N, C-alpha and C positions, 0 to 999 in steps of 0.2 A: 504494500500500500504506500502510495506516495505521501510524503509529508506535505501539509498545507503550506503554501507559500504566500507571500504578500500579493503576488500576481493573482492567485486564486481568489483571495479576499476581495481585491479591487474589481475583478470581473463579476463576482457575485453581487457586490454593491451596485454596480451599473445595472444589473438585471433587476435587483430589488427596486431601484428607482424607476427604471423604464416601464416596469409592470405595475407600478403604484401599489406595491405590497404593503401589508401592515402587520405581518408576522413572519417568523422564520422557522423552518423545520430542518433540523440536522439529521439526515437519514444516511446511515452508513457506519463506518468505523470511527475511531477517535479523530482521525484527520478531518472527516466531514463535519463532525460535531464541533471540533475546535474552530474550523473555518466559519461555521455558522455563528459561533460566539463572537469571533473577531468582526464579522460583518455587522452584527448588532451593535458592538462597541463603536464602530466607525459611523454607523447611522446616527447614533445619539451624540457623537462628538466629531462632526464632519471637518472641523478645522485642526484636529489633532492627529498627526500621523501615527500609525501603529507602533513605530519604534519608540514613541514617547509614552506609550502605555505599558511598556515593558516594566516588569517588577510587580510591586504590591500596591493595591488600592489607587490606581491611576484612572479608573473609568468613572466611578462615582454615580453616574446617571443610570436610571432604570432603562433597560433595553426594551425593544418591541417584544411582543409575546414570542418566547423562544421554547420550542419543543424538540426533544431529542428521541430518536428511534435508533438505538444501537443495533447494528447487524453483526457485530462481533462481541465476544464476551472477554473483555480484557482491559480496555483503557479506563473505564469508569467515568469517562468524560461527561456522561449524561447526568452525573450528580456532583461534579466538581466545580470549583470556582476558577479553574485554570483553562487557558487556551494556549497551546504551544504552536508557534508560527516560525517558519523559516524565511529569512530575508532572501528574496529572489536574486539579489545582486551579490551580497557578501557571503551567502550560504550560512550565515550565523543563525542558530536556532535559539529562540528565547521564549520565555513564558510571560503571559499577561495574567495576573491574578487579582480578581476582585469579585465581591459577592454578587453583583448584578449578572455575572456570567453564568451563574447556576441556572440551568434550564428550569422553566416553570413546571413543565411536565416531562416525565420520562416514561416511555412505553417499552416495557420489557416483554417482547413477544418472541418466544423461542423458535417459532416457525420461520422467522426471517433469518435465523442463523443456521438452519439445517443444511443449506448449500455451501456453507463455509468449508473449504478444503481442509484435509487433516493437518497439514503443516501449519496453516494459519490458525486453525483451532488450537494447536499446541502453543504457538508463539504468543498469541493473544491471551491464552489461559495463563501462561507463565508471566506475562505482563501483569495480569491481575495479582498473581502470587507475589511478584516483586513489590507491587503497591502495598499489599497487606504486610509483608515482612518488613519493608523499610519503615512503614508507619509504626509498626509495633516496636521495633528495636531503637527508634529514635528517642531523643530526650525531651519530647514535647507531647507526650501522650495524655489522654484522659481515660477515665473509666469507659466512656462510650466508644472511643476510637480503639481501645484495646479489645473490647468486646466485638466490635465490627471486624477487626483484623483477624481475630481468632476464628470467628465464624466463616470468614472468607477462606482462610487456609483450610479449614475442615472441609468445606464444600468443594474446594479445588481438588484436594487429594482424593476425595470420594467420587468425583465425577469426571475429571479431566481425561482419564484413560478411556472411559466409556465413550465420551464425546469424540475423542480422537479416532477410536476404532469403529464406532457406530454412529456416524453423524446424524442419522435419522432418529436417534433416541431422544425424544422430546423432553423427557424428564431430566436427562443429563444436561441437555442444552439449557433448559430452564434454570437448573441449579448453577450452571456456569455463569449465566446472566446475573443471577442473584449474588454469586460470589464477586463478580466484577463490580456490582453496585455497592456491596458492603465494603469492598476494598477501596472503592472510590470515596465512600463516606469517611473511611479511616484516614486516607492520606490527604484529603482536601483540608482536614483540620490539623493533622499532625505532621504533614509534609513527608518528603521522601529523603533520599540520601545520595551517596556517591554513585550508586548504580545508575540512577537517573541522570546525574550530572554528566557522567562519562557517556552514557547512551545518547543524550541529547546532542553532545558535541559531534558524535559519529553520524547521527541522523542529519544534522545540519550540513556537515562537510561532505558526506558521501551518500546521503539519502538511504542509509541503512535503516530498514524497518524497525520501528521503536521496540516492538515486542520481541523481535529477534535479538536485538542488541541487549535488552534487559536480561533475556534468558541466558545468553552467553556469559554475561558479566556477573550475574548474581552470586554464584558460589564463590567466585574469585574475591569479591569484595567482602563477603561474609567471613571468609578465612582471614583476610587481612585485618579485619576489626579485632580478631583475637578473642581472648577469654572474657573481655568485658561484656560481650553480648551473649555468652553461653547460657546464663540463667534464663534469658528471654527466649533464646532458640530452643531451650529444653522444654519450655511451656508450649511453644509452637509444635514441637515434635509430639507432645502428648495430644494436642488438638488434632494433629494430622493422623493420629492412630499409629504412629511409628514406634513409640515407646510408652511405658506406663509411668505414673508419677514417681515411682520409687527408683527409676533409673538414675544413676549418678549424672549430675548436671553436664559435665564435660562430654560424657559418653552420648547423652541424648542430643546435645548440640551438634556433635560430629555426625550423628546418625541423620539429623535433619539436613545438613549440608550434603551428605552422601546421597540422600534420597533425591535432592534436587539434581545432583550430577547424574544419577541414574535416570531421572525423568528426561533430562536432555538427551542422554544416549538413546533412550527408547524412542524419542521423537526424531532422531537424526539431526540434532542440533549440535554443531561442533563447538570448539573452544577458541576459535579464531575469527577475526574480521579481516579478510584478505585485502580489503580496500585501503587499509591504513598505510600511509606513506610516512617513513621515518622522519622526513623533513617537516611534516605537519605536527609531530608529537608535541613540541613546546606550545604551539598555538592551541591545540586541542586541550591540553592540560590547563592552560590559562583560562579557556572558556569554562571548563568544568569547575575549576577553583572559584572563578568569579560567580558562577551560578550557585554553587553550594554554600559559599561563605559570604555573609553570615546567615543566609536565608534558611538553609536546611539544618535542623537540630541533630546532626550526625553523632553517633555514639563515640566516634574517635575522629578528632580533627586532623586533617592532612593538608600539607602544603601542595602547591602546584608541582613542585619538583617530585614530591612523593607520588602524586597522581600519575606522573609520566610512566611510572613502573607498570601501571595497568595497561597502557597502550602498547608497551613493548611486549607484555605477556600476551596480548591479543594478536600480535603480528605473527603470521605463520613463519616457521623456520625456512629460510630460502633454500636450504639443502634438503628439505623434505620433499620427496618426489610426489607425495600425495597432494601437495599444495593446490595444484590446478585441477585435480580430479575428484577431490573429496566434496561431494554435494553438501554434506552437513556444514562445511565451513561457509558455503555460499548461500545456504538456505534455499536451495532449489528443490 
């Protein structure tokens, strides 16, 4: 799925005006819904360019009636206050965050997700998992966001394999939509972390699908956070049905990370992003650092220099003969 660009937004604004519209429906994946949000923001603030709305609470005004109909179960955009947009000229990807961007209505219809191909079912489902995990392990949680995140993790582990293997299973599809919604509720209040910061930089520079990037990066960042997040990962492991409450904390946390790695393997999701160019790494790490600090309440603070390590880990080994033939690394 293509990331929404400023060009997409301005084209939709022209259509909104030429057809004398009075409401906006975001129908599709997170990109479509984010585009719809940005259109609404520009409609109510016609003199302010999108780039000036970047960050937190820059919209202020009530949008035209906005409805979201997600056709994927992953982004949670139907319930969040965020719209992620890529500048069509610089390829820089940034988020607009404000309460008016939360859709007035969200229609969760599993039937519109039935035709979703298995690989996209997997990557969008792991996108929702990333939202729930990053919201849960961050330092800005509430009772409500922790509850939503745990429920999302439980639903994902119970249903993602069925949805992947039997796309016409309406119950599994419905539960994945619910999981995406609850994960969205969690992260729109508690925010995300370095998985998203790195993924956004890759999506902006190379148009790497967001769900795929999150899936590849998630276990890598969880390992890097270390023992400080083990108690929280242990609780998620219990919610996922991987361990029982009596399992030692470190063991349960490692079990949770291993389960994510096994999930990636089963879905054919590799460990690399072949598009990354070494010369781009400092710039990408700068973007990720600027996005995450101080906005994201990450459990372990890292500098731009430390974030560079992730990009090098994501680059395939040039001497690896499977580099050009491994479908899992390309997400094909």
